[in-house]
C-alpha positions as CSV (number, residue, x, y, z in Angstrom):
1,M,81.7,128.3,99.6
2,E,83.1,125.0,100.8
3,N,82.0,123.3,97.6
4,F,83.7,126.0,95.5
5,A,87.0,125.5,97.4
6,L,86.7,121.7,97.0
7,T,86.0,122.2,93.3
8,L,89.1,124.3,92.8
9,D,91.1,121.8,94.8
10,I,90.1,118.8,92.6
11,I,90.6,120.8,89.4
12,G,94.2,121.6,90.6
13,K,94.9,118.0,91.5
14,I,93.6,116.7,88.2
15,M,95.7,119.3,86.3
16,I,98.9,118.2,88.2
17,A,98.1,114.6,87.5
18,Y,97.4,115.2,83.8
19,T,100.7,117.1,83.5
20,A,102.7,114.2,84.9
21,L,100.9,111.7,82.7
22,S,101.5,113.8,79.6
23,V,105.2,113.9,80.3
24,H,105.2,110.1,80.5
25,S,103.3,109.9,77.2
26,Y,105.8,112.2,75.5
27,V,108.8,110.2,76.7
28,S,107.1,107.0,75.6
29,R,106.6,108.3,72.1
30,E,110.2,109.4,71.8
31,H,111.5,105.9,72.8
32,R,114.7,107.4,74.1
33,I,114.7,105.2,77.2
34,N,115.4,101.5,77.8
35,R,112.8,98.8,78.2
36,A,112.9,98.6,82.0
37,V,112.2,102.3,82.3
38,F,109.5,102.1,79.6
39,G,107.8,99.3,81.6
40,A,108.0,101.3,84.8
41,M,106.5,104.3,83.1
42,K,103.5,102.2,81.8
43,R,102.8,101.1,85.4
44,E,103.1,104.7,86.7
45,K,100.6,105.8,84.0
46,I,98.1,103.2,85.1
47,V,98.5,104.3,88.7
48,G,98.1,107.9,87.7
49,V,94.9,107.3,85.9
50,L,93.5,105.3,88.8
51,G,94.5,108.2,91.1
52,I,92.5,110.6,88.9
53,I,89.5,108.3,89.0
54,F,89.8,108.0,92.8
55,M,90.0,111.8,93.2
56,V,86.9,112.4,91.1
57,A,85.0,109.6,92.8
58,G,85.9,111.1,96.2
59,Y,84.8,114.5,95.1
60,I,81.4,113.2,93.8
61,I,80.9,111.3,97.1
62,H,81.7,114.4,99.1
63,I,79.3,116.6,97.2
64,A,76.5,114.0,97.3
65,T,76.6,113.6,101.1
């Protein structure tokens, strides 16, 4: 049962992270922001992707041990 709860938790976190990243992608495509904001959003997107990778890696490690 603990693995099921952990699975649901990681799915939820990934969904939230994906939503935030999609919003950034949409605003980037629209180009209705200045260059400084655009650069900051690119950095946030990289950090968001790394966060997803870390969450998945942590999940895998937790399940494997």
